[in-house]
N, C-alpha and C positions, 0 to 999 in steps of 0.2 A: 507494498499499500504504499502511496507516494504521499511523504509531508505531504505541510503549506509549504514548505522553505523548496520544497522541489517544484511544486509547482510555477512561483512566481517566482522560478528560476528559468524550468519551460516560457514562461508570459516572455519575461526577460529573450532568451533567446529568442523567440519567433518573434517579439517584437524589432529587436536588432535587425532584425534578414528583412522584415518586409522594409523597415527604415536606409538598410544598404538597396536593397532593390528601387526602391523609392527615386534615393539621391542619382543610380546608375540611372535607367530616367528619366527624370528631370534634366541633367546633369548634361544629358546627351541632347532632351530636344534642345532647351534650351540656348548649344556648343551652337546645335545647329541650323539656327532657324538667331542670335545673335550673332554668327561669324556669317550667315550670311547677308541681311540688313545691314551687317558694320561694314563689308569688305566689298561689295558687291557698287550699292552706292557712291563707295569712296575712291575709286574709278575714275570717277568720270568729275568727281569735285578740279574746283583745282584749287591748289599749297596751299592755303590758310583755311579756309576750311577742312580740309584734310585732319590741316596740326589742333585743329577746334576742336574736331573729335574722338582725338590722340587724348588730348587735354581728360577732356569730357569722360571716357573711358576710365584710366588711369586715377583720375579722381572718384570717382565711382566702385572702383577696386577696393581703395584707398577708406572711403566712409565704410561700405560691407566690411573693410578691418575692422577699422572699430567697435563698427555694431556687435561685435563676432566677442572683441575681449570686452566690451562694457559687459556683456551677457553674464559671460564666464567669470570675472571680476565682485559684480553688484552685488547685494549683501539682501536675501528676498528679506528680511526684518524693516527694510526700509521702506517692504509698500504694502504690508499685512493691516497697520494704521488706516491707509488709505484707503484699504476691498476692503477692512472694515465697513468708512465712510462711508462704500457708492461711489469714490472717486472716478470717472472716468476711465479706463486703462488702464486703473489699478491691478486687474483679477488676472489682465494680460501680460504681466513687468513682473508680479510673479510666475505668471505660465511660462515663460520665456528664461530667468532666473533653474526652471527648477526642473525643464529643457535644454538648458545651454549650449547640453553635448552637440542637440541634434542645431540649431540655431547658428553656435559658430563652426556646423560643419557646411548646415547650409553659406552662411552667410562668406566664408573666408573661404572654402573650399571652392561650393559649389558656382556663387558668382567672381571672386578672387580673383580664381585660378581663370573662366573664362574670361575675366576684364584680363585678365597676363598673358591667354594666347591669343584674341586681339588685337592687345594694344601692339603684340608682334608681329601678325595681321599685319596693322595700319601702316606702321612703322614702313615693312615693308614694302608696303606702294605707296607710301611719301618719299620714301629714298630712291626709288624707281621712280619719278616725279623729277625729286628736285637733281636726281639727274640727267634723266634726259628736256628739265626745263635749261641746265646751266651746264648742257654738254661735256658734265664729268668724269670722264673714264678711268676715274677708283674705283671701287666696292665700298661707298659712302654708308651702307646699310651697318657693316660694325660700328660705326660710328654711334648713326642711329639708334642702332641695339642700347648700343651700353649708355647713352641718355637716359633712352627709353628707360633700361634696368635698375640708375644709378634715381633715375624721380621715382620710380616705383616703389625700389627699397627703404629712399629713405623719407618719403613718406607714409607707410609702414610706418618704417621708425616712429616718424612723433606720432602718429594715427596713437599705438599704444599711448601715448606717455600719455597726450588728451583724454584716452579710453581709459587709461588707471584712475589716473584723478577726476574723471569729470564722470562715475561709470553711471552712479545714481541718475543725472540730471541724464544721458541719452539715452538708456535705458525706459523711462518719464517718453520723454519723449515719441520716441519709434510706438512705445505701447500705446500714447494718442492721438499716435500719426496710424499704425492696426486698425485702434478701437475706430478714428473716423472713417475709414477708411470700410471698416467695415470689416478685416481680415484677419480675423478673426471668433475663433471657437468657444461659441459663449455655451 
């Protein structure tokens, strides 16, 4: 006869497998969609708008990394009193923190990694545009890739400091956003 502890382990294992399959499918679909949406039109854009889109993708990756870290380090107790007083989004904050491993995985790994791949693809398009526009014969892609990688890593480093320092405020804002758009399970 199974004990309650064994049943909980079985449920956890099943839940983890479902999460992994969900993340696999969602990542594939989002990556496919974002890759097409962000790279095909960029080929038709001029250089300046393409660079703006590259920076937008970099910033999006940093923002989601900040959310991932904030949810991981925020303390659930900060939101219990608000939830008791029925403050909008407070229950969502508690749910986010209790599921921080999933939220962090989605924000940092799914969205963050997709942004990383997209920024690499966009930087390759930008490099070819620069080379064609200015008749550059050497492969400028190495320099652009290094700049994009440096901006991404340093942006995420700054973001982690911000996320740690303001985790409660960040989780509160994300929860209010989710509540406002009703992107939460009640």
